[in-house]
C-alpha atoms as one frame of an Amber mdcrd trajectory, in Angstrom:
protein
   0.282  -0.021  -0.158   1.148   3.483  -0.664   0.267   6.800   0.865   1.499
  10.094   1.712   1.401  10.089   5.073   1.051   7.149   7.395  -0.697   8.076
  10.932  -0.119   5.916  13.518  -2.794   6.112  16.054  -6.596   6.489  15.440
  -7.547   8.659  18.479  -8.573  12.504  18.153  -4.916  13.416  17.142  -4.569
  11.187  14.262  -8.118  11.534  13.009  -7.624  15.363  13.065  -4.735  15.377
  10.847  -6.253  12.790   8.570  -9.332  15.281   7.902  -7.047  18.261   7.632
  -4.825  16.443   5.224  -7.903  15.211   2.981  -8.971  18.863   2.551  -5.995
  19.782   1.451  -6.006  17.027  -1.437  -3.081  15.010   0.825  -3.551  11.293
   1.336  -3.549   9.556   4.645  -3.790   5.923   5.991  -4.267   6.158   9.938
  -3.497   2.673  11.636  -5.416   1.978  15.162  -4.170  -1.078  17.560  -7.826
  -0.698  19.371 -11.106  -1.203  17.838 -13.473   2.101  16.889 -15.542   0.693
  19.939 -13.189   1.050  22.359 -11.825   4.139  20.900 -14.903   6.006  21.309
 -15.257   4.486  24.922 -12.493   6.611  26.475 -13.881   9.327  28.790 -11.617
  11.946  28.194 -11.176  15.757  28.300 -14.032  18.416  27.530 -12.779  21.702
  27.874 -11.662  23.229  24.433  -9.423  26.074  23.719 -10.887  28.241  21.263
  -8.152  27.650  19.042  -8.746  23.806  19.073 -12.871  25.125  18.403 -11.299
  26.901  15.326  -9.336  24.036  14.148 -12.139  21.767  14.314 -14.228  23.999
  12.061 -11.514  24.430   9.617 -11.386  20.835   9.239 -14.955  20.534   8.559
 -16.058  18.981  11.897 -17.447  21.619  13.639 -21.198  21.742  13.008 -22.584
  19.229  15.900 -19.786  20.769  18.503 -21.452  24.432  17.471 -24.848  23.221
  18.180 -24.378  21.173  21.179 -21.059  22.658  23.029 -21.314  25.116  25.842
 -19.449  28.358  25.899 -18.073  29.165  28.996 -16.849  32.613  29.834 -14.908
  31.852  32.887 -13.866  29.342  35.685 -14.798  29.383  39.338 -11.983  28.882
  41.960 -12.677  27.982  45.688 -10.795  28.230  48.874 -11.436  28.624  52.423
 -15.217  27.946  51.908 -15.731  30.950  49.786 -15.547  30.826  45.730 -14.887
  33.359  43.193 -15.079  33.996  39.427 -12.208  34.501  36.977 -13.987  36.226
  33.869 -12.259  35.129  30.162 -14.207  37.565  28.551 -13.773  40.408  30.477
  -9.746  39.789  31.010  -8.820  38.539  27.687 -11.909  38.558  25.575 -11.886
  34.991  24.755 -14.272  32.101  26.042 -13.685  28.233  26.207 -16.152  25.486
  24.983 -17.194  22.331  27.027 -17.539  19.657  24.372 -16.368  16.097  25.142
 -13.224  14.163  23.432 -15.603  11.130  22.835 -17.984  13.366  20.684 -15.064
  14.942  18.758 -13.775  11.749  18.138 -17.430  10.754  16.972 -17.251  13.548
  14.745 -13.828  12.785  12.940 -15.091   9.080  12.340 -18.201  10.136  10.711
 -16.293  12.723   8.458 -13.771   9.979   7.711 -16.523   7.623   6.753 -18.623
  10.259   4.523 -15.137  10.174   2.390 -14.201   6.677   2.652 -11.161   7.222
   4.822  -8.673   4.699   5.121  -8.638   3.411   8.989  -7.345   0.371   9.920
  -8.245  -1.154  13.242  -7.074  -3.909  15.453  -3.220  -3.502  14.251  -0.493
  -5.011  15.919   3.517  -5.330  15.319   3.591  -1.775  13.809   7.348  -1.222
  13.138   8.667   2.240  11.881  11.255   1.710   9.266  13.892   4.153   7.121
  12.805   7.023   8.974  16.030   8.952   8.123  15.608   8.494   4.415  13.286
   9.958   2.002  11.287   6.769   1.799  10.157   5.725   5.157   7.861   2.593
   5.401   5.663   1.223   8.066   4.984  -2.821   8.562   1.903  -4.103  10.693
   0.212  -6.877  11.430  -3.694  -7.630  10.697  -5.285 -10.602  11.074  -2.109
 -13.034  10.903  -0.737 -11.324   8.176   2.070  -8.754   7.878   1.101  -5.563
   5.740   3.500  -2.807   4.522   2.491   1.083   3.945   5.192   2.997   2.097
   4.843   6.812   2.489   6.499  10.222   2.432   5.671  10.837   6.054   5.053
   9.150   9.285   2.844  11.040  12.122   3.038   9.378  15.683  -0.214  10.337
  17.358  -0.144   6.760  19.193  -0.131   8.056  22.727   2.499   8.121  25.566
   2.591   4.165  25.147   2.907   3.663  21.328   5.551   2.825  19.149   6.306
   6.107  17.792   8.393   7.828  20.624  10.279   4.792  20.867  11.075   4.766
  17.391  13.584   7.749  17.834  16.949   6.559  19.170  17.917   6.653  22.725
  20.856   8.625  21.826  18.848  11.443  20.148  15.794  11.463  22.607  15.869
  13.830  25.805  12.757  13.039  28.281  11.713  15.335  31.138   9.246  14.196
  33.813   7.548  15.022  37.117   5.346  12.640  38.522   2.798  14.090  41.038
   2.577  12.233  44.635  -1.439  11.833  44.230  -4.097  11.303  41.664  -7.850
  12.062  40.300 -10.648  10.085  41.542 -13.228  10.594  38.545 -16.812  10.014
  38.587 -19.239  10.607  35.722 -22.745  10.987  36.734 -26.088  11.729  35.025
 -26.947  14.839  36.911 -26.934  18.596  36.079 -23.675  20.325  37.072 -22.855
  21.708  40.565 -21.684  24.813  38.999 -22.385  26.606  35.488 -18.929  26.951
  34.934 -15.788  24.701  35.896 -15.208  25.065  39.636 -11.668  24.282  41.253
 -11.355  24.127  44.755  -8.555  23.833  47.333  -9.208  22.431  50.647  -6.767
  21.555  53.633  -8.129  17.812  52.879  -7.616  17.799  49.028  -8.570  19.602
  46.050 -11.794  19.048  43.881 -12.934  19.834  40.711 -16.491  20.123  39.363
 -17.183  19.784  35.470 -19.615  18.759  33.019 -20.016  17.200  29.571 -23.235
  18.939  29.236 -26.182  20.029  31.185 -27.382  16.584  32.101 -24.028  14.949
  32.465 -21.662  15.685  35.164 -18.014  14.868  35.866 -16.244  15.487  39.365
 -12.996  14.687  40.864 -11.316  14.465  44.025  -7.521  14.210  44.931  -6.692
  10.955  46.439  -3.376   8.888  46.774  -1.730   7.153  44.318  -2.359   3.708
  45.932  -6.112   4.351  46.362  -8.498   1.888  44.141 -12.214   2.655  42.779
 -13.115  -0.392  44.902 -12.480   1.578  48.075 -15.043   4.386  47.167 -18.814
   3.737  47.305 -20.538   6.531  45.476 -21.710   8.010  48.647 -17.925   7.867
  50.019 -17.508  10.121  47.167 -20.058  12.313  47.077 -19.680  13.091  50.885
 -15.905  13.723  50.280 -16.620  16.037  47.459 -19.311  18.155  49.247 -16.727
  18.474  52.177 -13.955  20.370  49.837 -16.641  22.699  48.198 -17.831  25.782
  49.629 -21.335  24.893  51.605 -23.377  27.019  49.379 -22.482  24.715  46.260
 -22.171  21.308  47.958 -25.956  22.029  49.624 -27.223  22.588  46.450 -25.755
  19.769  44.491 -27.697  17.021  42.776 -26.132  13.415  43.252 -26.848  10.326
  41.462 -25.403   6.641  40.605 -22.041   7.028  39.115 -21.854   5.429  35.690
 -18.129   5.410  35.412 -15.180   5.553  38.144 -11.604   5.838  37.868  -8.096
   6.792  39.378  -5.962   8.923  37.210  -2.321   9.567  37.816  -0.786  13.060
  37.502   2.361  13.785  35.498   4.228  16.392  33.471   6.525  14.429  30.754
   8.115  15.956  27.618   9.876  14.204  24.984  12.489  16.133  22.991  12.696
  16.558  19.752   9.529  15.983  18.280  10.643  15.160  15.067  13.096  12.386
  13.838  13.853  12.183  10.306  10.455  11.966   8.641   8.957  10.609  11.955
   6.798  13.546  13.587   5.330  13.066  17.026   1.861  14.710  18.236  -0.109
  14.544  21.465   0.591  12.139  24.206   2.905  10.617  21.896   5.475  13.656
  22.637   3.899  15.156  26.303   1.646  14.334  28.800   0.287  17.267  31.241
  -1.673  17.564  34.551  -5.529  17.614  33.550  -5.434  20.710  35.966  -5.989
  23.629  33.651  -7.274  21.291  30.595  -4.550  21.407  28.437  -4.192  17.834
  27.192  -6.325  17.581  24.322  -5.599  21.278  23.432  -2.002  20.719  23.007
  -2.511  17.776  20.903  -4.629  20.017  18.750  -2.078  22.736  18.459   0.394
  19.997  17.492  -1.735  18.978  14.944  -1.984  22.236  13.376   1.719  22.899
  13.320   2.033  19.585  11.725  -0.741  20.383   9.267   0.845  23.487   8.232
   4.187  21.950   7.670   3.290  19.420   5.926   0.942  21.025   3.607   3.905
  23.672   3.088   5.631  20.613   1.666   3.374  19.521  -0.720   2.983  23.296
  -2.111   6.649  23.529  -2.459   7.794  25.091   0.704   9.924  22.472   3.009
  11.228  24.777   5.316   8.211  24.496   8.168   9.195  21.072   8.605  12.516
  21.704  10.091  10.887  24.178  12.694   8.034  21.798  13.447   9.553  20.440
  16.871  10.845  23.882  17.938   7.274  25.712  17.202   5.335  22.995  18.843
   7.634  22.511  21.717   7.329  26.077  22.793   3.605  25.961  23.510   3.894
  22.724  25.181   6.361  24.408  27.528   4.285  26.802  28.366   1.437  24.653
  29.074   3.368  22.506  31.141   4.364  25.453  33.431   0.878  26.619  33.397
  -0.639  23.430  34.772   2.508  22.730  37.121   1.637  26.330  38.675  -2.048
  25.798  38.534  -1.369  21.971  40.266   0.876  23.363  42.974  -1.535  26.090
  44.065  -4.596  23.783  44.434  -3.408  20.588  45.674  -2.693  19.147  49.227
   1.086  17.615  49.034   2.256  14.866  51.189   3.903  16.239  54.175   2.541
  19.814  53.595   2.904  22.117  56.439   0.386  24.102  58.041   2.270  27.368
  56.740   2.324  25.942  52.982  -1.461  25.466  53.131  -1.827  29.039  54.216
   0.448  30.282  51.658  -1.842  28.202  49.029  -4.749  30.192  50.374  -2.980
  33.257  50.459  -2.113  32.963  46.879  -5.739  32.220  45.976  -6.900  35.029
  47.947  -4.274  37.379  45.666  -5.807  35.913  42.526  -9.237  37.165  43.834
  -8.056  40.517  44.346  -5.495  41.040  41.645  -6.955  41.778  38.145  -3.443
  41.303  36.798  -3.399  37.701  38.364  -6.815  36.941  37.108  -5.799  38.312
  33.590  -2.986  36.154  33.515  -4.848  32.729  34.384  -7.607  33.924  31.764
  -4.853  34.237  29.062  -3.188  31.031  30.027  -6.592  28.915  30.619  -8.158
  30.038  27.075  -4.944  29.118  25.230  -1.816  31.122  23.741  -2.105  31.882
  20.035  -0.888  29.298  18.008
């Protein structure tokens, strides 16, 4: 088989790149290890920067998002039993949109089906070959046979555990990582959201987050230890803990119900450099992981795809120079998001061994945020997303 771009990974990053390339007349094939049902069953991020929103529209997959997505003009921050709002529209004239990653993936699948896009599910033993030459190729297993794709470029959109990053030699790859000493226990429930906008709460017992997928589907998180397990948490125990960490006027009016999904996610910051080696280009979780504080994971993947699509399309239009700057351009935005998520995570969470004075300093920092227009503007600028 022959294509121009072989995309490893059929999540939102790979599917979005394929759709953008198609609209520019560039052929691609997507290889995905899991089934479509499995990919669509992943419960992930739901807050979109408007750069991501505009990129989805550019890819021609924004119609349902524009109908069903929920515009948020700000967020709510809580500490010491009180809450205040940071108004994005007031401070930076921008907004974010709540629209789940699962919905984005479905929209991208629908668009690919409408154009008979080539997405091959259930592949294994993927190997990337001759990446330092002008004729890379990819081999993979499917239904007991070995297949081959010849291509011009390979896009590694296969996540943290995928083959793409591991195909870069150790002598070339530089890795940076910070593992946080706690996780997030998340619950999805068919209940109205506790807050009209995403709420971040600092509490001496630990962090809490109230978010939503739509007006009837809520997503809640509480900070927990890394060695905890969902089996230790009944629904009632979760709701009781969440309420204790929220201001009373929010906790008292919150509607609870049975959980329909419950999981614990670790938090880490991770960056791999460079994001290009030969004809291989990394994007999304294959190159970086960011804590969910600040909602940057999916949005960083989208910005990677913006830079990568711009570089590949420019190459086929006769200008190869953007290929050489892809890694530097993408990493500049990645590191800024890593910095913001680190800052927000440090302010909002209870750390093991944290002393009374450290808790009070967190609360003082949040009080400063409440009082300072300049601090709120900085948070707003970073939360809605720096320009591409």
